[in-house]
GUNU-220012 format. One line per 2 residues: number of its first residue (from 1); their letters; for each residue x, y negated, z negated of C-alpha. Coordinates in Angstrom, 3 decimals, padded with zeros to 6 digits. Layout:
// GUNU-220012
NUM = A = X Y Z | ...
This chain:
// GUNU-220012
1 = MN = 104.377 -067.265 044.290 | 106.621 -069.554 042.180
3 = RL = 104.087 -069.457 039.365 | 104.000 -065.665 039.504
5 = LL = 107.802 -065.457 039.298 | 107.791 -067.881 036.388
7 = FL = 105.187 -065.756 034.613 | 107.300 -062.614 035.105
9 = LL = 110.438 -064.349 033.802 | 108.594 -065.614 030.739
11 = SL = 107.140 -062.157 030.107 | 110.605 -060.586 030.382
13 = SV = 112.002 -063.217 028.003 | 109.291 -062.540 025.446
15 = FC = 109.811 -058.799 025.796 | 113.541 -059.096 025.253
17 = RA = 113.008 -061.366 022.309 | 110.253 -059.472 020.565
19 = GA = 111.262 -055.879 021.278 | 108.598 -053.750 019.707
21 = AP = 104.905 -054.121 020.485 | 102.983 -056.347 018.050
23 = IR = 101.083 -054.857 015.140 | 097.431 -055.594 015.819
25 = IS = 095.468 -056.061 012.631 | 091.753 -055.470 012.913
27 = DL = 090.815 -053.479 009.816 | 090.661 -055.702 006.717
29 = NS = 090.444 -052.620 004.511 | 093.852 -051.321 005.569
31 = AY = 097.426 -052.312 004.765 | 099.706 -052.293 007.823
33 = NV = 103.290 -051.106 007.345 | 105.563 -053.823 008.713
35 = FG = 108.894 -052.442 007.470 | 108.580 -049.230 009.465
37 = TS = 107.880 -051.041 012.750 | 110.292 -053.937 012.322
39 = EL = 113.728 -054.536 013.814 | 116.856 -055.228 011.772
41 = LE = 119.916 -057.449 012.185 | 122.786 -057.283 009.694
43 = VK = 124.765 -060.520 009.350 | 127.262 -062.134 007.052
45 = AG = 125.328 -063.853 004.274 | 124.265 -067.334 005.381
47 = SV = 125.982 -067.140 008.783 | 122.897 -067.013 011.038
49 = AI = 120.042 -069.524 010.893 | 116.568 -069.239 012.342
51 = DD = 117.427 -071.773 015.060 | 120.229 -069.483 016.232
53 = LL = 117.790 -066.587 016.630 | 115.201 -068.677 018.455
55 = QN = 117.530 -070.598 020.764 | 120.061 -067.847 021.543
57 = PE = 118.237 -064.530 021.131 | 120.503 -062.757 023.604
59 = KF = 123.463 -063.126 021.215 | 121.877 -061.006 018.521
61 = RF = 121.167 -057.314 018.836 | 118.291 -056.175 016.662
63 = VP = 117.923 -052.441 016.093 | 114.973 -050.402 014.764
65 = TE = 114.885 -050.704 010.978 | 116.107 -047.690 009.045
67 = NR = 116.774 -047.427 005.313 | 120.296 -046.143 005.892
69 = LI = 121.263 -049.363 007.697 | 120.691 -051.476 004.570
71 = KP = 123.600 -051.711 002.116 | 122.298 -052.577 -001.355
73 = YD = 124.385 -054.497 -003.926 | 126.545 -056.007 -001.161
75 = HQ = 126.105 -059.750 -001.673 | 128.342 -060.584 001.271
77 = LG = 125.671 -059.382 003.686 | 122.278 -060.683 004.706
79 = YW = 119.525 -059.015 006.725 | 117.126 -060.394 009.321
81 = FR = 113.921 -058.455 009.937 | 111.875 -059.192 013.052
83 = FQ = 108.369 -058.060 013.924 | 105.236 -059.291 015.661
85 = LA = 101.744 -059.487 014.206 | 098.441 -060.163 015.915
87 = NE = 095.571 -060.961 013.575 | 092.525 -059.778 015.531
89 = TD = 090.187 -061.222 012.898 | 089.352 -064.765 011.871
91 = RE = 090.195 -064.101 008.229 | 093.357 -065.107 006.386
93 = LF = 095.964 -062.374 006.047 | 099.096 -062.095 003.957
95 = LQ = 102.542 -060.558 004.056 | 103.237 -058.616 000.872
97 = FI = 106.754 -057.673 -000.215 | 106.451 -054.805 -002.669
99 = YA = 109.952 -054.914 -004.145 | 110.370 -058.049 -006.285
101 = GT = 114.113 -057.776 -007.002 | 115.523 -059.292 -003.793
103 = EL = 117.262 -062.553 -004.735 | 116.343 -064.595 -001.643
105 = MR = 113.690 -064.112 001.039 | 112.770 -066.623 003.713
107 = VY = 109.792 -065.848 005.904 | 109.544 -067.700 009.226
109 = ET = 106.336 -067.467 011.254 | 107.015 -068.484 014.864
111 = VE = 105.259 -068.729 018.177 | 106.900 -069.628 021.486
113 = NR = 110.210 -070.464 019.769 | 108.479 -072.857 017.359
115 = VL = 108.514 -072.349 013.604 | 104.950 -072.661 012.330
117 = AV = 105.591 -071.984 008.661 | 108.455 -071.243 006.267
119 = NT = 107.999 -069.527 002.909 | 110.822 -069.077 000.421
121 = LG = 110.542 -066.208 -002.037 | 112.883 -064.179 -004.216
123 = SL = 113.828 -063.425 -007.813 | 116.329 -066.295 -007.997
125 = QP = 113.965 -069.023 -006.831 | 113.251 -071.651 -009.515
127 = ES = 109.821 -071.582 -011.090 | 108.801 -074.859 -009.457
129 = RN = 109.390 -073.398 -005.996 | 106.796 -070.679 -006.488
131 = SF = 103.077 -071.211 -006.929 | 102.601 -067.532 -007.773
133 = RK = 104.010 -064.939 -010.146 | 107.607 -063.842 -009.639
135 = SV = 106.651 -060.153 -009.645 | 104.121 -060.752 -006.846
137 = QF = 105.909 -061.643 -003.610 | 103.600 -062.604 -000.757
139 = CP = 102.933 -065.391 001.708 | 100.023 -066.301 004.031
141 = IQ = 099.874 -065.529 007.763 | 098.637 -068.255 010.116
143 = SR = 097.773 -065.966 013.026 | 094.039 -065.798 013.811
145 = NG = 091.727 -064.404 016.498 | 094.279 -062.223 018.262
147 = EV = 097.179 -064.727 018.289 | 100.522 -062.919 018.468
149 = HT = 103.111 -064.494 016.164 | 106.711 -063.399 015.716
151 = FY = 108.016 -063.199 012.163 | 111.613 -063.431 011.034
153 = VY = 112.343 -062.443 007.422 | 115.786 -063.161 006.029
155 = ME = 116.869 -061.306 002.871 | 119.953 -061.820 000.762
157 = GV = 120.938 -060.211 -002.512 | 119.315 -056.860 -001.738
159 = YT = 119.387 -054.208 -004.475 | 117.742 -051.311 -002.650
161 = SA = 117.541 -049.945 000.866 | 113.766 -049.460 000.586
163 = LP = 112.031 -052.799 001.172 | 108.349 -052.080 001.840
165 = MF = 106.503 -054.892 003.605 | 102.807 -054.863 004.419
167 = AL = 100.355 -057.089 006.260 | 096.940 -057.032 004.606
169 = SA = 093.831 -059.013 003.779 | 093.271 -061.085 000.644
171 = IK = 090.911 -058.450 -000.751 | 093.414 -055.681 -000.125
173 = LL = 096.168 -057.790 -001.703 | 094.066 -058.399 -004.803
175 = QS = 093.240 -054.707 -005.057 | 096.932 -053.852 -004.843
177 = QH = 097.844 -056.371 -007.525 | 095.011 -055.238 -009.790
179 = RS = 096.247 -051.648 -009.594 | 099.802 -052.801 -010.243
181 = DL = 098.749 -054.963 -013.207 | 096.774 -052.074 -014.662
183 = FY = 099.667 -049.635 -014.344 | 102.285 -051.954 -015.836
185 = GV = 099.928 -053.123 -018.546 | 099.387 -049.518 -019.647
187 = YY = 103.088 -048.767 -019.177 | 104.405 -051.619 -021.310
189 = GF = 101.665 -051.035 -023.841 | 102.811 -047.434 -024.104
191 = IL = 106.417 -048.563 -024.630 | 105.340 -051.038 -027.309
193 = II = 103.384 -048.338 -029.146 | 106.408 -046.009 -029.064
195 = IV = 108.670 -048.760 -030.446 | 106.280 -049.560 -033.296
197 = YS = 105.810 -045.861 -034.028 | 109.578 -045.268 -034.206
199 = LV = 110.135 -048.275 -036.462 | 107.407 -047.055 -038.829
201 = LY = 109.086 -043.654 -038.979 | 112.413 -045.325 -039.707
203 = IR = 110.926 -047.434 -042.501 | 109.279 -044.379 -044.063
205 = LR = 112.060 -041.829 -043.613 | 115.182 -043.991 -043.242
207 = EE = 116.264 -041.695 -040.426 | 118.901 -043.525 -038.336
209 = GN = 117.884 -041.667 -035.183 | 114.451 -043.347 -035.200
211 = LR = 116.001 -046.831 -035.321 | 118.436 -046.077 -032.489
213 = YA = 115.586 -044.583 -030.494 | 113.388 -047.697 -030.974
215 = IW = 116.227 -049.989 -029.848 | 116.918 -047.780 -026.808
217 = VF = 113.216 -047.730 -025.836 | 113.106 -051.550 -026.058
219 = FM = 116.046 -051.969 -023.710 | 114.696 -049.297 -021.361
221 = GL = 111.439 -051.229 -021.182 | 113.436 -054.397 -020.501
223 = LM = 115.353 -052.586 -017.718 | 112.114 -051.333 -016.152
225 = AL = 110.721 -054.875 -016.294 | 113.899 -056.136 -014.610
227 = FR = 113.385 -053.709 -011.715 | 109.952 -055.195 -010.998
229 = GH = 110.688 -058.886 -011.516 | 108.770 -059.161 -014.780
231 = TS = 111.793 -060.404 -016.758 | 112.328 -063.518 -014.623
233 = EF = 108.593 -064.109 -014.691 | 108.069 -064.000 -018.442
235 = FW = 111.453 -064.568 -020.117 | 113.579 -066.989 -018.100
237 = AA = 111.364 -068.310 -015.313 | 112.935 -071.770 -015.464
239 = NP = 116.481 -070.417 -015.072 | 116.289 -067.385 -012.757
241 = SI = 120.077 -067.141 -012.291 | 120.139 -065.282 -015.620
243 = ER = 118.484 -062.443 -013.717 | 121.812 -061.586 -012.073
245 = FG = 123.300 -060.611 -015.411 | 120.641 -057.933 -015.567
247 = AA = 123.134 -055.861 -013.559 | 124.841 -055.176 -016.897
249 = LP = 121.633 -053.885 -018.521 | 122.048 -050.237 -017.309
251 = SV = 125.338 -050.154 -019.251 | 123.519 -051.274 -022.391
253 = TG = 120.751 -048.679 -022.050 | 123.290 -045.926 -021.323
255 = FL = 125.348 -046.979 -024.334 | 122.272 -046.865 -026.583
257 = HI = 121.153 -043.527 -025.094 | 124.483 -041.942 -026.000
259 = LF = 124.309 -043.286 -029.563 | 120.804 -041.844 -029.901
261 = TL = 121.995 -038.498 -028.506 | 124.879 -038.271 -030.985
263 = TF = 122.515 -038.895 -033.887 | 119.513 -036.884 -032.755
265 = LR = 121.423 -033.735 -031.800 | 123.575 -034.007 -034.963
267 = LR = 126.702 -033.519 -032.848 | 129.050 -035.014 -035.448
269 = YQ = 128.517 -032.018 -037.743 | 127.242 -029.273 -035.422
271 = AP = 129.475 -029.834 -032.320 | 132.471 -032.146 -033.009
273 = VF = 133.898 -031.627 -029.512 | 130.723 -032.953 -027.908
275 = YK = 130.750 -035.802 -030.404 | 134.191 -036.931 -029.213
277 = IG = 133.208 -036.616 -025.546 | 130.130 -038.708 -026.248
279 = FG = 132.220 -041.492 -027.755 | 134.430 -041.383 -024.652
281 = IV = 131.332 -042.023 -022.528 | 130.421 -044.921 -024.847
283 = VL = 133.800 -046.474 -024.080 | 133.195 -046.057 -020.334
285 = YL = 129.836 -047.801 -020.664 | 131.480 -050.714 -022.481
287 = IG = 134.040 -051.000 -019.667 | 131.259 -050.895 -017.089
289 = FG = 129.390 -053.602 -018.993 | 132.421 -055.887 -018.972
291 = LS = 133.083 -055.326 -015.248 | 129.429 -056.039 -014.387
293 = VL = 129.382 -059.310 -016.319 | 132.730 -060.342 -014.813
295 = NV = 131.577 -059.520 -011.259 | 128.399 -061.565 -011.667
297 = SL = 130.360 -064.459 -013.187 | 132.677 -064.423 -010.143
299 = NY = 129.683 -064.413 -007.761 | 130.244 -060.735 -006.852
301 = SL = 133.689 -061.463 -005.432 | 134.946 -058.158 -006.893
303 = GS = 132.503 -056.278 -004.663 | 130.496 -053.171 -005.488
305 = RV = 133.579 -050.958 -005.937 | 134.048 -052.090 -009.540
307 = DI = 130.585 -050.819 -010.468 | 131.416 -047.621 -012.351
309 = VP = 128.036 -047.413 -014.094 | 126.406 -044.996 -011.555
311 = LV = 129.258 -042.523 -012.060 | 129.050 -042.896 -015.824
313 = VL = 125.267 -042.295 -015.678 | 125.899 -039.076 -013.754
315 = LE = 128.542 -038.013 -016.278 | 126.204 -038.828 -019.149
317 = GI = 123.425 -036.788 -017.564 | 125.625 -033.705 -017.375
319 = FS = 126.856 -034.288 -020.904 | 123.336 -034.735 -022.314
321 = LV = 122.003 -031.551 -020.722 | 124.999 -029.434 -021.732
323 = AG = 124.962 -030.783 -025.291 | 121.205 -030.226 -025.525
325 = VA = 121.499 -026.622 -024.330 | 124.363 -026.018 -026.771
327 = ML = 122.293 -027.262 -029.711 | 119.218 -025.331 -028.560
329 = SK = 121.296 -022.143 -028.509 | 122.192 -022.861 -032.134
331 = GF = 118.519 -022.862 -033.072 | 117.828 -026.597 -033.044
333 = RP = 114.427 -026.375 -031.364 | 113.805 -030.149 -030.952
335 = AL = 116.651 -030.072 -028.421 | 114.235 -028.423 -025.967
337 = FY = 112.122 -031.578 -025.768 | 115.265 -033.625 -025.425
339 = IV = 116.390 -031.498 -022.451 | 113.000 -031.665 -020.720
341 = GN = 112.844 -035.440 -021.187 | 116.272 -035.842 -019.572
343 = LF = 115.263 -033.582 -016.693 | 112.221 -035.710 -015.977
345 = FY = 114.350 -038.857 -016.090 | 116.890 -037.567 -013.593
347 = LG = 114.128 -036.056 -011.467 | 112.609 -039.543 -011.267
349 = IF = 115.979 -040.982 -010.226 | 116.415 -038.231 -007.612
351 = IY = 112.958 -038.859 -006.115 | 113.618 -042.597 -006.028
353 = LL = 116.968 -042.104 -004.273 | 115.258 -039.955 -001.640
355 = YT = 112.673 -042.707 -001.246 | 115.325 -045.407 -000.794
357 = VG = 117.011 -043.478 002.040 | 113.685 -042.960 003.806
359 = VF = 113.014 -039.285 003.016 | 109.777 -040.188 001.247
361 = PY = 107.480 -042.946 002.563 | 106.295 -045.743 000.312
363 = GF = 103.706 -044.570 -002.175 | 102.892 -044.830 -005.858
365 = LP = 104.822 -041.713 -006.919 | 108.101 -042.361 -005.007
367 = YE = 108.107 -046.092 -005.767 | 107.332 -045.663 -009.475
369 = SI = 109.272 -042.401 -009.913 | 111.933 -043.978 -012.142
371 = HL = 109.285 -045.698 -014.289 | 107.335 -042.465 -014.549
373 = GV = 110.510 -040.493 -015.288 | 111.511 -042.944 -018.027
375 = GV = 107.978 -042.884 -019.430 | 107.959 -039.082 -019.591
377 = EI = 111.471 -039.105 -021.083 | 110.387 -041.578 -023.750
379 = LF = 107.355 -039.447 -024.482 | 109.387 -036.254 -024.808
381 = FA = 111.987 -037.964 -026.966 | 109.193 -039.195 -029.205
383 = VA = 107.867 -035.657 -029.452 | 111.378 -034.415 -030.172
385 = LT = 111.787 -036.933 -032.979 | 108.420 -035.935 -034.358
387 = YK = 109.476 -032.301 -034.203 | 112.648 -033.150 -036.042
389 = VD = 110.650 -034.878 -038.758 | 108.519 -031.748 -038.974
391 = LL = 111.620 -029.673 -039.605 | 112.638 -032.015 -042.398
393 = KK = 109.114 -031.776 -043.847 | 108.547 -028.022 -043.767
395 = QR = 105.637 -028.198 -046.167 | 103.655 -030.140 -043.546
397 = QE = 104.780 -028.131 -040.550 | 101.663 -026.042 -039.954
399 = AE = 099.263 -028.978 -040.313 | 101.266 -031.189 -037.995
401 = QE = 101.643 -028.435 -035.364 | 097.890 -027.878 -035.414
403 = QI = 097.323 -031.581 -034.896 | 099.697 -031.600 -031.950
405 = RL = 097.961 -028.559 -030.448 | 094.554 -030.188 -030.828
407 = LV = 095.888 -033.419 -029.339 | 097.300 -031.607 -026.313
409 = EN = 094.088 -029.618 -025.849 | 092.006 -032.757 -026.131
411 = RR = 094.180 -034.467 -023.533 | 093.776 -031.502 -021.240
413 = LV = 089.981 -031.555 -021.587 | 089.863 -035.299 -021.120
415 = NE = 092.106 -035.044 -018.055 | 089.923 -032.290 -016.602
417 = QN = 086.804 -034.340 -017.142 | 088.495 -037.385 -015.667
419 = VI = 089.502 -035.382 -012.620 | 085.936 -034.119 -012.153
421 = LE = 084.489 -037.608 -012.536 | 087.062 -039.092 -010.182
423 = QK = 086.273 -036.445 -007.570 | 082.555 -037.215 -007.811
425 = VT = 083.166 -040.954 -007.590 | 085.509 -040.499 -004.636
427 = QR = 083.019 -038.262 -002.830 | 080.154 -040.686 -003.399
429 = TE = 082.300 -043.635 -002.320 | 083.238 -041.855 000.903
431 = EL = 079.571 -041.082 001.606 | 078.635 -044.717 001.063
433 = QV = 081.458 -045.878 003.320 | 080.337 -043.534 006.099
435 = AK = 076.735 -044.715 005.779 | 077.848 -048.344 005.794
437 = QR = 079.983 -047.787 008.880 | 077.098 -046.118 010.721
439 = SE = 074.779 -048.998 009.833 | 077.287 -051.561 011.061
441 = EL = 077.864 -049.659 014.317 | 074.106 -049.504 014.912
443 = LL = 073.756 -053.218 014.203 | 076.608 -054.031 016.613
445 = NI = 074.772 -052.083 019.348 | 071.799 -054.401 018.863
447 = LP = 073.338 -057.792 018.119 | 076.567 -059.592 019.074
449 = SE = 079.400 -059.227 016.558 | 079.376 -062.958 015.778
451 = VV = 075.683 -062.831 014.903 | 076.256 -059.732 012.761
453 = DE = 079.006 -061.552 010.831 | 076.680 -064.521 010.303
455 = LK = 073.943 -062.229 009.008 | 076.387 -060.623 006.570
457 = LT = 077.534 -063.982 005.229 | 074.253 -065.920 005.053
459 = GH = 071.478 -063.344 005.441 | 070.072 -065.096 008.489
461 = SQ = 071.137 -066.452 011.887 | 070.483 -070.002 013.083
463 = PR = 069.388 -070.494 016.723 | 072.035 -072.290 018.763
465 = RF = 071.958 -074.330 021.925 | 074.584 -073.601 024.551
467 = ER = 075.036 -076.260 027.221 | 076.524 -074.067 029.919
469 = VT = 075.492 -070.440 030.127 | 075.375 -068.324 033.271
471 = VL = 072.335 -066.013 033.360 | 072.163 -062.932 035.597
473 = FT = 068.860 -061.256 036.563 | 068.727 -058.039 038.537
475 = DI = 065.596 -056.182 039.592 | 064.769 -053.005 041.512
477 = QN = 063.211 -053.551 044.939 | 059.789 -051.859 045.324
479 = FT = 060.128 -050.281 041.904 | 056.438 -049.493 041.531
481 = ST = 056.050 -047.686 044.839 | 059.321 -045.814 044.472
483 = GE = 058.562 -044.873 040.871 | 055.268 -043.262 041.874
485 = LL = 057.255 -040.663 043.823 | 059.170 -039.593 040.679
487 = SP = 058.122 -037.950 037.436 | 058.415 -040.103 034.291
489 = EE = 061.477 -038.140 033.200 | 063.156 -038.550 036.586
491 = LV = 062.324 -042.255 036.667 | 063.834 -042.902 033.227
493 = HE = 066.900 -040.830 034.138 | 067.432 -042.838 037.330
495 = ID = 067.111 -046.216 035.582 | 069.441 -045.038 032.791
497 = HY = 072.028 -044.029 035.404 | 072.150 -047.551 036.838
499 = YR = 071.968 -049.444 033.564 | 074.704 -047.394 031.921
501 = AF = 076.944 -048.371 034.805 | 075.955 -052.021 034.369
503 = DE = 076.725 -051.810 030.633 | 080.156 -050.395 031.369
505 = IL = 080.882 -053.204 033.838 | 079.861 -055.879 031.310
507 = SR = 082.158 -054.350 028.685 | 085.118 -055.493 030.745
509 = YR = 084.024 -059.139 030.485 | 082.850 -061.535 027.811
511 = IE = 079.272 -061.120 028.990 | 076.457 -060.358 026.561
513 = KI = 073.691 -057.950 027.547 | 070.414 -059.533 026.452
515 = KT = 067.771 -056.922 027.238 | 066.057 -054.774 029.843
517 = IG = 062.414 -055.295 030.728 | 061.118 -052.331 032.656
519 = DA = 063.242 -052.329 035.804 | 064.732 -055.792 035.125
521 = YL = 068.201 -056.213 033.597 | 069.138 -059.520 031.882
523 = CA = 072.593 -060.590 030.753 | 074.428 -063.877 030.177
525 = GG = 077.952 -065.209 029.945 | 079.088 -068.056 027.699
527 = LP = 077.425 -066.953 024.464 | 077.446 -066.301 021.570
529 = VA = 081.004 -067.694 021.930 | 081.199 -070.437 024.557
531 = YP = 083.974 -070.313 027.160 | 084.262 -072.382 030.371
533 = EN = 084.906 -069.475 032.774 | 081.559 -067.782 032.172
535 = AT = 080.165 -068.526 035.670 | 083.209 -066.960 037.344
537 = EV = 083.053 -063.874 035.117 | 079.332 -063.341 035.698
539 = VR = 079.732 -063.545 039.498 | 082.638 -061.087 039.341
541 = AA = 080.524 -058.720 037.250 | 077.677 -059.099 039.782
543 = LE = 080.076 -058.163 042.597 | 081.081 -055.049 040.671
545 = MR = 077.412 -054.168 040.154 | 076.763 -054.548 043.862
547 = AF = 079.823 -052.424 044.697 | 078.545 -049.704 042.375
549 = ML = 075.077 -049.780 043.969 | 076.542 -049.557 047.470
551 = RN = 078.693 -046.551 046.503 | 075.757 -044.900 044.806
553 = KA = 073.563 -045.541 047.844 | 076.106 -043.958 050.208
555 = ER = 076.537 -040.898 047.967 | 072.800 -040.310 047.626
557 = QT = 072.116 -040.779 051.303 | 074.776 -038.174 052.037
559 = QG = 073.007 -035.786 049.625 | 069.570 -036.672 050.964
561 = LR = 068.424 -038.113 047.629 | 066.334 -041.206 046.852
563 = HF = 068.059 -044.350 045.665 | 067.103 -047.748 044.342
565 = EF = 067.790 -051.116 045.954 | 068.562 -054.126 043.761
567 = RI = 068.381 -057.895 044.014 | 070.647 -060.074 041.880
569 = GI = 070.047 -063.712 040.942 | 072.341 -066.034 038.989
571 = HT = 071.885 -069.535 037.598 | 073.951 -071.690 035.202
573 = GP = 072.527 -074.151 032.719 | 071.604 -074.769 029.053
575 = VV = 069.822 -072.173 026.927 | 068.828 -071.646 023.320
577 = AG = 069.902 -068.306 021.806 | 069.016 -066.626 018.540
579 = IV = 067.262 -063.796 016.743 | 063.519 -063.350 016.937
581 = GA = 061.337 -061.411 014.557 | 061.728 -060.272 010.958
583 = RK = 061.949 -056.575 011.836 | 063.714 -054.771 014.664
585 = FA = 066.003 -057.716 015.356 | 066.500 -058.767 018.969
587 = YD = 068.971 -061.335 020.261 | 067.271 -063.326 023.016
589 = IW = 067.663 -066.499 025.097 | 065.144 -069.137 026.149
591 = GD = 065.039 -072.079 028.483 | 064.425 -073.131 032.059
593 = TV = 067.814 -071.625 032.978 | 066.399 -068.145 032.333
595 = NT = 063.347 -068.844 034.509 | 065.524 -070.262 037.284
597 = AA = 067.772 -067.185 037.227 | 064.655 -065.051 037.619
599 = RM = 063.593 -067.195 040.597 | 067.046 -066.678 042.144
601 = EQ = 066.522 -062.937 041.885 | 062.975 -063.111 043.320
603 = HG = 064.099 -065.169 046.320 | 067.207 -063.073 046.949
605 = EV = 067.701 -060.151 049.283 | 068.464 -056.511 048.659
607 = GK = 072.159 -055.928 048.110 | 072.837 -059.691 047.917
609 = IN = 073.895 -061.969 045.056 | 071.757 -065.094 045.189
611 = IS = 073.179 -068.008 043.170 | 071.891 -071.496 042.482
613 = SA = 073.587 -074.750 043.386 | 074.665 -075.236 039.733
615 = TY = 076.488 -071.898 039.732 | 077.887 -072.517 043.214
617 = QL = 079.590 -075.728 042.088 | 081.434 -073.780 039.395
619 = VK = 082.569 -070.781 041.469 | 083.005 -072.112 045.003
621 = EY = 086.794 -072.232 044.650 | 086.978 -068.553 043.790
623 = FQ = 084.371 -066.889 045.964 | 083.208 -067.109 049.565
625 = CS = 079.635 -068.348 049.512 | 077.150 -068.815 052.335
627 = YR = 074.574 -071.592 052.168 | 070.963 -070.459 052.647
629 = GK = 069.376 -073.895 052.656 | 066.605 -075.275 050.487
631 = IA = 064.076 -072.607 049.596 | 060.684 -073.272 048.074
633 = VK = 060.335 -071.954 044.536 | 057.109 -071.408 042.644
635 = NK = 056.330 -074.221 040.191 | 059.567 -076.005 041.191
637 = EA = 060.916 -078.174 043.921 | 062.785 -076.540 046.789
639 = MD = 066.216 -075.419 045.579 | 069.582 -074.959 047.281
641 = MY = 070.594 -071.306 047.263 | 073.772 -069.456 048.209
643 = FA = 074.874 -065.885 048.745 | 078.138 -065.144 046.855
645 = DE = 080.755 -062.762 048.190 | 084.394 -061.961 047.537
647 = MA = 087.187 -063.669 049.397 | 090.958 -063.200 049.619
649 = VA = 092.355 -065.661 047.081 | 095.869 -066.867 046.522
651 = AD = 097.982 -064.924 044.082 | 097.990 -067.669 041.493
653 = VK = 094.202 -068.058 041.602 | 093.629 -064.324 041.364
655 = KE = 095.933 -064.158 038.388 | 093.956 -066.956 036.748
657 = LM = 090.709 -065.027 037.279 | 092.194 -061.883 035.747
C-alpha cells in the first residue's frame, strides 16, 4: 500500500510539473509543433535559473503559450518555455528554432529533475560557441524509444512574439534547411541583380534616382539578412554584439527610401509641399537612428518607448502613397508601379504582424511575408525606374514596351507550365507514398517491426539466438472429428473467430505471433526484443485466452451451437529465430523449447494451461499453480508439469505485472 501511495504522489508531482501531455513523436516525416503546445513563464531577465525550476516547481506558474503574452524588444524580460517530448523511435531527433534573431537561447533537456544536456544558441553567441551556422538554430534531442523528457527553453533578447519551434528528424531538418537555402539564395541573388542593373543604368544615364535606388536596395537586402541571422553569420561572426546595432538599420532604409521617393517622383519641381514634408520625415528618421544607437549603447536602459521608427514608418507609408497618387493624377504614369510596390510592402508587413500575434499559423507565406513584400516592392520599383527611362527615351518606347509584354507573357507561360509539372510531380509522389505505405503495412503484418527495419537497412535479416523465450502452443481438442460435422466454410469461419480473438489478446502484450498450423496456434514472448518478464506475460495472455474460450463456450451452449475445446501448453527456454525462405517471408522459431511447448500442450487437459517446470520457476510468485507430478513424454524423460491459474496478488505485485 505504501508503494502505491508513493507512486500516486510521484505521478501527481510529475503532472503538476509537466502540465501538458507529452508530444509523442513517431512519424519521422513530420515536423511537430512545439511552440503551440508549450507552456510559458515570463521572468525578469536572468532572475530564474534552471535549478530553481527543477527544485521548486511550485513557485512558478507556467501558462499555455500564446503570442500575445510575449513582449518583443523588451530586454528586461526573459521567457521560459516548457514542454515534454517522447521520441517513440530509435532515431536521433532535433529541436529546430525557426527564428534566428533571438539573442540568447538555452535549451535544457531534463528527466526526473536531472539535466541531461544543455545547448546554448542565439544571435549573440560567439562563433566559437556554435558548431553550426548562425542562421540555423537547432540542437539534438537525447530521448529515444519512448522516453519522456521535459525541455526547458530560456529566451532573452526576443524581437518577435512568434517563435516557432519544431521537433523533427535529421532528414526533415535537412529538407527544411535546403528549402530555406534555396529561397534565400534566389532572394539575395535577385537583390544583387537589381543592384547591378540599377548601377548600370546610373552609369549610362547619370540619373540620380537609379543610384539612390541601388543604395536603398542594398540596405534593404542587408536588413532582410539581419532579420534571418545571415548578417552575424557572414559579416561579423567573431563579434556578434555588433548585431544589436542592427536595430538602427530600419532608420537607414527608411531614410534612403524617402530620398529615392523625392527623386523618383520629381517632388521638388512637381509638388514642393510634398517635398518639404518628405524632408521632415528624413529628419525624423535621423532622430530615430540616433535614439536607436544610443539605446543599444546604454544596453537598452532607455526601454522601447524611445523607438519612434515604427511610427515614422507608418507616417512614411501614408506619405508615399498620397504623394504617388498625387503624381499619378498629374500624368506621371511610373507612379502607378511605385504605388503598387508600396502596397505590396505594407501588405507584407500587415501579414507578418498578424502572424506574430497568432492570427496566422507558421508557414512559408506568413513567415516570409516581409521578405516577399520587399522583393515585390523592389521589383515594382525597378519596373517603375525602367518605365521612367522609357519616358525619357521616347524613341525607344514602343520597342521596350513590346519587350516587357513578351517578358511578362513568357513568365506567365513558364509559370503555367511549372504549375502543371508541379501538380503532376505532386500527384505521382503522393501515389508512390501511398503504395509505399501499403507495402510497409503488409510487411508489418507478416514480420516483426524490428525485422522489417533490419531488412530495410541491410536487405537481409540475421538469425538470432534468444536464451529465454516463452513459447505457447494451443490446439483444438478432437479437431478432426468435430471438423467433419462442419462444411469447409463453416470450419474456416469458426477457426478464424477464435484466432482473431487470440490475435487481439496478444496485441496487448509484447508477444509475437509466430504462425498457425491447421488448428494449432503458436506464439512466443521475449523476441524479437528480449525482456525478462516474457514468461509472466505469456501466462497472463494464456489466462485471457482461456477466459475467452470459457465465455464463448457458455454462449454457444446457451444457443445450442457447437464449440471447440482447447488445450494450452507453455515452456520457457532458448530458441533460434529468423526468416526462412527467399520468397513469401516467414518469421519462425526453432529449438527444443518449441518441441517441449508442443509436448506441454499434448499432455495438457481441455480448458487447462499446462506449463513446464522451467516456466513454473519464473511465474510461481505471480500465479497459483498446481503440481501434476512427473509425466512421461515421448522421446524425453518424464517431466514435471503444472497447471497455472490466477490468484489474488498483493497490490504492489499486481501493479508490477501491469
